[in-house]
N, C-alpha and C positions, 0 to 999 in steps of 0.2 A: 411422770405424774404418779405412776403405781407405786413409786417409793415413798410418796407422801401421804397415801392413804390406804386404809383396808377397804377393799371393794366388799359390800355386803349385799345379801339377797333381800330384794324388796318385793312386798306384796302391794298392788295398787288397790286401795280401798275406795269405797264411794266417797268418804270423807276427804280423801286426797284429790279426788276428780273435782268435787265441789270447791276445795280450796285453790286448786289450780285455776278453775273458771274465775273465781273471785279474784286472784291475782291478775288475770287476763283483763277484767273489767275494771278494776279499780287503779291498776298501775300500768297498763298497756304492756303486760308481759305477752311474749309469744308463747305458743302452747309448749314448745320445748323448754323454754326458760321457767315457766310456770311449774310443769312437772319435775324438772330438775330440782327446783326450790322444794317442792312438796316431798320428794322422795329422799332428800338429804335429812328430812325430819327434824330440822332445827340444828343439826350438826354443822361443822364448818363445811363450806362448799369451795370448790377449785374453779375459778373462771376468771377471765379477763373483762367479762360483762359487769360494768357498774350498776346494771339495773338491780342486782340483788342488795345494793347498799340502801336501796329505797325502803326496803322492808326490814332493814337491821340484821340482815343474815350475815354471820362472820365469814369472811371470804379471804382464801389465799389468792393473792393476785398473780397471775401467771406473768404478767408483765414485769413484775419484779423479780422473778426467779430466773429470767432469761439472761 
């Protein structure tokens, strides 16, 4: 996975926390999935979890890379 992405430093803001809470309420995201979505800041996410498709987040599907 590290060959697919550049790991960037992230700072969690109040807006990210509110956005994560919104994803948890509207789309039944877990806290982990909600923060993962917020921390990617609209960039492509690497995950096998289809929940990100609900919000239109571009996703590298791990299941297709194996």
